[in-house]
N, CA, C and O atoms as a GROMACS GRO file, in nm:
protein
  352
    1MET      N    1  13.205   6.302   3.428
    1MET     CA    2  13.119   6.410   3.468
    1MET      C    3  13.113   6.412   3.620
    1MET      O    4  13.131   6.309   3.686
    2SER      N    5  13.088   6.527   3.675
    2SER     CA    6  13.070   6.539   3.820
    2SER      C    7  12.921   6.543   3.849
    2SER      O    8  12.859   6.649   3.851
    3LEU      N    9  12.864   6.423   3.872
    3LEU     CA   10  12.723   6.414   3.906
    3LEU      C   11  12.694   6.283   3.976
    3LEU      O   12  12.758   6.181   3.952
    4THR      N   13  12.595   6.289   4.063
    4THR     CA   14  12.551   6.169   4.133
    4THR      C   15  12.450   6.095   4.045
    4THR      O   16  12.408   6.144   3.941
    5PHE      N   17  12.413   5.976   4.091
    5PHE     CA   18  12.312   5.900   4.018
    5PHE      C   19  12.179   5.974   4.018
    5PHE      O   20  12.108   5.973   3.917
    6ALA      N   21  12.144   6.038   4.130
    6ALA     CA   22  12.020   6.116   4.136
    6ALA      C   23  12.026   6.234   4.039
    6ALA      O   24  11.927   6.264   3.973
    7ASP      N   25  12.142   6.300   4.029
    7ASP     CA   26  12.159   6.409   3.931
    7ASP      C   27  12.141   6.357   3.789
    7ASP      O   28  12.080   6.423   3.705
    8PHE      N   29  12.196   6.239   3.764
    8PHE     CA   30  12.185   6.176   3.631
    8PHE      C   31  12.038   6.158   3.594
    8PHE      O   32  11.997   6.191   3.483
    9HIS      N   33  11.959   6.105   3.688
    9HIS     CA   34  11.816   6.083   3.661
    9HIS      C   35  11.742   6.216   3.642
    9HIS      O   36  11.656   6.226   3.555
   10ARG      N   37  11.774   6.317   3.723
   10ARG     CA   38  11.709   6.448   3.707
   10ARG      C   39  11.740   6.507   3.570
   10ARG      O   40  11.652   6.562   3.503
   11SER      N   41  11.865   6.496   3.528
   11SER     CA   42  11.904   6.550   3.398
   11SER      C   43  11.839   6.472   3.284
   11SER      O   44  11.799   6.531   3.184
   12LEU      N   45  11.830   6.340   3.300
   12LEU     CA   46  11.760   6.260   3.198
   12LEU      C   47  11.614   6.301   3.187
   12LEU      O   48  11.558   6.305   3.077
   13ASN      N   49  11.552   6.331   3.301
   13ASN     CA   50  11.413   6.376   3.300
   13ASN      C   51  11.399   6.507   3.223
   13ASN      O   52  11.301   6.526   3.152
   14ALA      N   53  11.496   6.596   3.236
   14ALA     CA   54  11.494   6.722   3.160
   14ALA      C   55  11.517   6.695   3.012
   14ALA      O   56  11.459   6.762   2.926
   15LEU      N   57  11.602   6.598   2.981
   15LEU     CA   58  11.633   6.565   2.842
   15LEU      C   59  11.517   6.494   2.773
   15LEU      O   60  11.485   6.525   2.658
   16ALA      N   61  11.456   6.401   2.842
   16ALA     CA   62  11.349   6.319   2.784
   16ALA      C   63  11.240   6.297   2.888
   16ALA      O   64  11.235   6.192   2.952
   17PRO      N   65  11.150   6.397   2.905
   17PRO     CA   66  11.048   6.390   3.009
   17PRO      C   67  10.956   6.267   2.999
   17PRO      O   68  10.901   6.224   3.100
   18ASP      N   69  10.939   6.213   2.880
   18ASP     CA   70  10.850   6.099   2.862
   18ASP      C   71  10.918   5.965   2.891
   18ASP      O   72  10.853   5.861   2.892
   19LEU      N   73  11.048   5.968   2.915
   19LEU     CA   74  11.122   5.846   2.942
   19LEU      C   75  11.084   5.791   3.079
   19LEU      O   76  11.086   5.864   3.178
   20GLU      N   77  11.049   5.664   3.084
   20GLU     CA   78  11.014   5.601   3.211
   20GLU      C   79  11.140   5.544   3.274
   20GLU      O   80  11.203   5.453   3.219
   21LEU      N   81  11.176   5.599   3.388
   21LEU     CA   82  11.296   5.555   3.460
   21LEU      C   83  11.255   5.485   3.587
   21LEU      O   84  11.168   5.531   3.661
   22SER      N   85  11.319   5.373   3.612
   22SER     CA   86  11.298   5.307   3.740
   22SER      C   87  11.422   5.327   3.825
   22SER      O   88  11.531   5.354   3.772
   23HIS      N   89  11.407   5.313   3.954
   23HIS     CA   90  11.519   5.330   4.046
   23HIS      C   91  11.632   5.234   4.005
   23HIS      O   92  11.609   5.115   3.988
   24GLY      N   93  11.751   5.288   3.991
   24GLY     CA   94  11.865   5.204   3.958
   24GLY      C   95  11.895   5.193   3.810
   24GLY      O   96  11.991   5.127   3.772
   25HIS      N   97  11.816   5.257   3.725
   25HIS     CA   98  11.839   5.252   3.581
   25HIS      C   99  11.968   5.327   3.546
   25HIS      O  100  11.973   5.449   3.558
   26ALA      N  101  12.070   5.255   3.504
   26ALA     CA  102  12.198   5.316   3.467
   26ALA      C  103  12.223   5.308   3.318
   26ALA      O  104  12.320   5.365   3.268
   27ASP      N  105  12.138   5.239   3.246
   27ASP     CA  106  12.153   5.219   3.102
   27ASP      C  107  12.017   5.249   3.038
   27ASP      O  108  11.922   5.172   3.054
   28VAL      N  109  12.009   5.360   2.965
   28VAL     CA  110  11.880   5.400   2.908
   28VAL      C  111  11.892   5.419   2.758
   28VAL      O  112  12.000   5.441   2.704
   29ARG      N  113  11.779   5.409   2.692
   29ARG     CA  114  11.769   5.434   2.548
   29ARG      C  115  11.665   5.542   2.526
   29ARG      O  116  11.555   5.537   2.580
   30ILE      N  117  11.703   5.640   2.444
   30ILE     CA  118  11.613   5.750   2.412
   30ILE      C  119  11.590   5.749   2.261
   30ILE      O  120  11.686   5.757   2.184
   31PRO      N  121  11.465   5.738   2.218
   31PRO     CA  122  11.436   5.738   2.074
   31PRO      C  123  11.475   5.872   2.010
   31PRO      O  124  11.441   5.979   2.060
   32VAL      N  125  11.547   5.862   1.899
   32VAL     CA  126  11.584   5.980   1.820
   32VAL      C  127  11.569   5.941   1.673
   32VAL      O  128  11.642   5.855   1.623
   33GLY      N  129  11.475   6.005   1.606
   33GLY     CA  130  11.451   5.970   1.466
   33GLY      C  131  11.414   5.824   1.453
   33GLY      O  132  11.324   5.775   1.521
   34LYS      N  133  11.485   5.753   1.364
   34LYS     CA  134  11.459   5.611   1.343
   34LYS      C  135  11.550   5.523   1.427
   34LYS      O  136  11.552   5.401   1.410
   35SER      N  137  11.625   5.583   1.516
   35SER     CA  138  11.721   5.509   1.597
   35SER      C  139  11.702   5.542   1.745
   35SER      O  140  11.606   5.610   1.782
   36ASP      N  141  11.791   5.494   1.827
   36ASP     CA  142  11.793   5.524   1.970
   36ASP      C  143  11.932   5.573   2.008
   36ASP      O  144  12.032   5.531   1.949
   37VAL      N  145  11.936   5.661   2.107
   37VAL     CA  146  12.062   5.697   2.169
   37VAL      C  147  12.068   5.621   2.300
   37VAL      O  148  11.974   5.626   2.380
   38ARG      N  149  12.177   5.552   2.323
   38ARG     CA  150  12.195   5.478   2.448
   38ARG      C  151  12.286   5.561   2.536
   38ARG      O  152  12.391   5.607   2.491
   39ILE      N  153  12.247   5.579   2.662
   39ILE     CA  154  12.327   5.653   2.759
   39ILE      C  155  12.351   5.562   2.878
   39ILE      O  156  12.258   5.506   2.935
   40PHE      N  157  12.478   5.548   2.913
   40PHE     CA  158  12.517   5.458   3.021
   40PHE      C  159  12.588   5.536   3.130
   40PHE      O  160  12.682   5.610   3.102
   41TYR      N  161  12.544   5.519   3.256
   41TYR     CA  162  12.603   5.584   3.373
   41TYR      C  163  12.686   5.483   3.451
   41TYR      O  164  12.637   5.375   3.485
   42GLU      N  165  12.811   5.519   3.479
   42GLU     CA  166  12.899   5.434   3.559
   42GLU      C  167  12.962   5.520   3.669
   42GLU      O  168  13.039   5.610   3.639
   43PRO      N  169  12.929   5.493   3.796
   43PRO     CA  170  12.988   5.573   3.904
   43PRO      C  171  13.138   5.547   3.915
   43PRO      O  172  13.185   5.435   3.894
   44LEU      N  173  13.211   5.651   3.949
   44LEU     CA  174  13.354   5.642   3.972
   44LEU      C  175  13.384   5.692   4.113
   44LEU      O  176  13.297   5.750   4.178
   45GLU      N  177  13.505   5.669   4.159
   45GLU     CA  178  13.544   5.720   4.290
   45GLU      C  179  13.542   5.873   4.287
   45GLU      O  180  13.589   5.934   4.191
   46GLY      N  181  13.487   5.934   4.391
   46GLY     CA  182  13.478   6.079   4.399
   46GLY      C  183  13.615   6.143   4.404
   46GLY      O  184  13.716   6.076   4.427
   47ALA      N  185  13.618   6.273   4.383
   47ALA     CA  186  13.742   6.350   4.387
   47ALA      C  187  13.732   6.452   4.499
   47ALA      O  188  13.626   6.510   4.523
   48THR      N  189  13.843   6.474   4.567
   48THR     CA  190  13.849   6.577   4.670
   48THR      C  191  13.952   6.679   4.628
   48THR      O  192  14.067   6.645   4.600
   49LEU      N  193  13.911   6.805   4.623
   49LEU     CA  194  13.999   6.914   4.581
   49LEU      C  195  14.038   6.998   4.701
   49LEU      O  196  13.953   7.047   4.776
   50GLY      N  197  14.167   7.014   4.720
   50GLY     CA  198  14.216   7.098   4.828
   50GLY      C  199  14.180   7.048   4.966
   50GLY      O  200  14.189   7.123   5.064
   51GLY      N  201  14.141   6.923   4.977
   51GLY     CA  202  14.105   6.867   5.105
   51GLY      C  203  13.971   6.912   5.159
   51GLY      O  204  13.927   6.864   5.263
   52LEU      N  205  13.904   7.002   5.089
   52LEU     CA  206  13.778   7.057   5.140
   52LEU      C  207  13.658   7.028   5.051
   52LEU      O  208  13.547   7.007   5.100
   53LEU      N  209  13.679   7.026   4.922
   53LEU     CA  210  13.568   7.013   4.828
   53LEU      C  211  13.561   6.871   4.774
   53LEU      O  212  13.652   6.828   4.702
   54ALA      N  213  13.455   6.799   4.807
   54ALA     CA  214  13.435   6.662   4.759
   54ALA      C  215  13.336   6.665   4.642
   54ALA      O  216  13.226   6.720   4.653
   55LEU      N  217  13.377   6.606   4.531
   55LEU     CA  218  13.293   6.604   4.411
   55LEU      C  219  13.263   6.460   4.371
   55LEU      O  220  13.353   6.375   4.371
   56PRO      N  221  13.138   6.432   4.335
   56PRO     CA  222  13.106   6.300   4.281
   56PRO      C  223  13.162   6.292   4.138
   56PRO      O  224  13.180   6.394   4.071
   57ARG      N  225  13.190   6.171   4.095
   57ARG     CA  226  13.237   6.153   3.958
   57ARG      C  227  13.166   6.034   3.894
   57ARG      O  228  13.131   5.937   3.962
   58ALA      N  229  13.146   6.044   3.765
   58ALA     CA  230  13.085   5.934   3.690
   58ALA      C  231  13.130   5.939   3.546
   58ALA      O  232  13.161   6.045   3.492
   59ARG      N  233  13.134   5.823   3.486
   59ARG     CA  234  13.158   5.814   3.342
   59ARG      C  235  13.021   5.800   3.278
   59ARG      O  236  12.948   5.704   3.305
   60VAL      N  237  12.986   5.894   3.192
   60VAL     CA  238  12.860   5.889   3.119
   60VAL      C  239  12.895   5.871   2.972
   60VAL      O  240  12.959   5.957   2.911
   61THR      N  241  12.853   5.759   2.916
   61THR     CA  242  12.887   5.724   2.779
   61THR      C  243  12.763   5.731   2.692
   61THR      O  244  12.658   5.678   2.728
   62LEU      N  245  12.776   5.799   2.579
   62LEU     CA  246  12.666   5.810   2.482
   62LEU      C  247  12.700   5.729   2.359
   62LEU      O  248  12.810   5.740   2.305
   63PHE      N  249  12.605   5.649   2.314
   63PHE     CA  250  12.619   5.573   2.191
   63PHE      C  251  12.520   5.633   2.090
   63PHE      O  252  12.399   5.623   2.108
   64LEU      N  253  12.572   5.693   1.985
   64LEU     CA  254  12.490   5.768   1.889
   64LEU      C  255  12.481   5.696   1.754
   64LEU      O  256  12.469   5.761   1.650
   65GLU      N  257  12.485   5.566   1.755
   65GLU     CA  258  12.483   5.488   1.632
   65GLU      C  259  12.350   5.502   1.559
   65GLU      O  260  12.244   5.503   1.622
   66GLY      N  261  12.356   5.511   1.429
   66GLY     CA  262  12.236   5.517   1.348
   66GLY      C  263  12.179   5.656   1.330
   66GLY      O  264  12.076   5.672   1.264
   67LEU      N  265  12.243   5.758   1.386
   67LEU     CA  266  12.196   5.896   1.371
   67LEU      C  267  12.277   5.965   1.261
   67LEU      O  268  12.397   5.943   1.248
   68ASP      N  269  12.210   6.047   1.183
   68ASP     CA  270  12.284   6.125   1.085
   68ASP      C  271  12.347   6.246   1.156
   68ASP      O  272  12.320   6.269   1.274
   69ALA      N  273  12.430   6.320   1.086
   69ALA     CA  274  12.504   6.431   1.147
   69ALA      C  275  12.412   6.536   1.209
   69ALA      O  276  12.440   6.586   1.318
   70ASN      N  277  12.303   6.568   1.143
   70ASN     CA  278  12.209   6.667   1.195
   70ASN      C  279  12.141   6.618   1.323
   70ASN      O  280  12.128   6.693   1.419
   71GLU      N  281  12.097   6.491   1.323
   71GLU     CA  282  12.034   6.434   1.443
   71GLU      C  283  12.132   6.432   1.560
   71GLU      O  284  12.094   6.460   1.673
   72ARG      N  285  12.258   6.397   1.533
   72ARG     CA  286  12.361   6.397   1.639
   72ARG      C  287  12.379   6.537   1.697
   72ARG      O  288  12.381   6.554   1.818
   73ASP      N  289  12.391   6.637   1.609
   73ASP     CA  290  12.411   6.775   1.656
   73ASP      C  291  12.294   6.822   1.742
   73ASP      O  292  12.314   6.881   1.848
   74ILE      N  293  12.174   6.796   1.696
   74ILE     CA  294  12.055   6.838   1.771
   74ILE      C  295  12.050   6.767   1.906
   74ILE      O  296  12.024   6.830   2.009
   75PHE      N  297  12.074   6.636   1.905
   75PHE     CA  298  12.068   6.560   2.030
   75PHE      C  299  12.176   6.608   2.127
   75PHE      O  300  12.147   6.627   2.245
   76LEU      N  301  12.298   6.627   2.081
   76LEU     CA  302  12.406   6.669   2.170
   76LEU      C  303  12.382   6.808   2.228
   76LEU      O  304  12.420   6.834   2.342
   77THR      N  305  12.320   6.896   2.152
   77THR     CA  306  12.283   7.028   2.205
   77THR      C  307  12.180   7.013   2.316
   77THR      O  308  12.192   7.077   2.421
   78ARG      N  309  12.079   6.929   2.294
   78ARG     CA  310  11.978   6.902   2.398
   78ARG      C  311  12.041   6.838   2.521
   78ARG      O  312  12.009   6.876   2.634
   79PHE      N  313  12.129   6.741   2.499
   79PHE     CA  314  12.198   6.673   2.610
   79PHE      C  315  12.279   6.775   2.693
   79PHE      O  316  12.272   6.776   2.816
   80ASP      N  317  12.354   6.858   2.625
   80ASP     CA  318  12.436   6.957   2.693
   80ASP      C  319  12.351   7.050   2.780
   80ASP      O  320  12.386   7.077   2.895
   81ARG      N  321  12.241   7.097   2.726
   81ARG     CA  322  12.151   7.185   2.804
   81ARG      C  323  12.090   7.114   2.923
   81ARG      O  324  12.082   7.171   3.032
   82ALA      N  325  12.048   6.990   2.904
   82ALA     CA  326  11.983   6.914   3.011
   82ALA      C  327  12.078   6.881   3.125
   82ALA      O  328  12.036   6.869   3.239
   83PHE      N  329  12.206   6.865   3.094
   83PHE     CA  330  12.303   6.824   3.195
   83PHE      C  331  12.382   6.940   3.254
   83PHE      O  332  12.468   6.918   3.339
   84GLN      N  333  12.356   7.063   3.211
   84GLN     CA  334  12.423   7.178   3.271
   84GLN      C  335  12.364   7.205   3.407
   84GLN      O  336  12.244   7.193   3.429
   85ARG      N  337  12.452   7.243   3.500
   85ARG     CA  338  12.408   7.280   3.634
   85ARG      C  339  12.493   7.397   3.681
   85ARG      O  340  12.611   7.405   3.647
   86GLY      N  341  12.436   7.484   3.755
   86GLY     CA  342  12.512   7.591   3.817
   86GLY      C  343  12.589   7.677   3.718
   86GLY      O  344  12.700   7.721   3.748
   87GLY      N  345  12.532   7.701   3.601
   87GLY     CA  346  12.596   7.787   3.503
   87GLY      C  347  12.674   7.711   3.398
   87GLY      O  348  12.743   7.773   3.316
   88GLY      N  349  12.666   7.577   3.398
   88GLY     CA  350  12.726   7.501   3.291
   88GLY      C  351  12.854   7.440   3.319
   88GLY      O  352  12.912   7.374   3.233
   0.00000   0.00000   0.00000
């Protein structure tokens, strides 16, 4: 994903406003049904396009273990909306 750590925290706040985040939290758990979704942020080297546009990069990994198909679909829709920026 193209996002900074600060962007990651802002998007998590939109996804789960009640989640308590401390500075530097790169591994979070969000309760979903009877399980948790784990989201892990790993910064990567930025990308430069055309020599002019510098973009941050990160690997964001979601662990959806213990969720049924409906819970996964609902959560991924919420995640997608929370992490969209500038038109998606």
